[in-house]
N, C-alpha and C positions, 0 to 999 in steps of 0.2 A: 504494499499500500503505500507504504513511503517514497519509495522509488518513481513510484508513479505520481506523486505530488512535484517531488524536483524536477521529474522531466517537462510537467507542464509549467513549474515556473521558471525554470532556464531549460528552455528548448533545447540551444546548442550543444548541452551536456549528453544527450541523449543522442547525440550523431558520432559520440566518441567513445566508443567502448572500451576501452582503458581507462579512460575517467572514470567509468561508472566502475568498472574493478575498484581504484583508488579511493575513489567514495567509499564505495563498500566496506573497504577495510576497515575502516575509520569507524563504520558503523556497528562491525563488530567487534570492535576496540571498545563498543560503548561509549562515544563522545554523546555530550550533552547535544541535542537537538539543533541547540544556535549555534554551537561551534561548528555543527555538518552544513548549516544552515551558510554560513561565515563561510567556509569552505566551500562547497559550492556555487556560492556566487562568485568568490576568486577565481575557482577555476573556469566557470563561466565565460569570466571576461578574457581568461588568455585563450580558451579558445576561440572565443571570437576573432581576437586581433588576431591569431593564426589564422583564421577561415579570410579573415579578410585582406591578410598580406600575402596568402599561401603558402603559409609556413605549416611546414609536418609536426603536430604537438609532441610527438613520440620522439621525434629527430630533432627537436631544437638546439641551439645551440647557444651559447653567451651574447652574440649578435641578434639571434630573435628574442631572446629576451630582452634586451635593451630595446627593441621596438616596441614591445608590453610596456615596460615601464616609459617610454617618450609617450604611448597612448594614454597612462593613465594619468600622469603628470600635465598633460598637455588639456589645450582647449578642446581638443575632438575627444575625449573622456568626457566630457560634459553632455554627449549628444551620444553617450553609450549606452546610455540606461536602458531608453525604450527599444533600443535595437536587440539587447539582451535579451530582454525580458518580452517581446512580442508587443510590447506596448506603443506601438508605432501609430 
């Protein structure tokens, strides 16, 4: 049930099998729901930037992470919320 909720809230996460597995580990370790939500949000932001820039998130390198950090700290990140949540 929880997985379905996360996929509805963060559709980009549902398109990446490794992301779902990574989050499942944290759920299985008993992390608090708000912690899982925060991890999911951050992961969804990273995955969206990867999709936007044609980056394979599994093979991302330091330069790719730098693109993500620039997106987070730049003006474009202000517009990212609706795109990542599907609230356009």
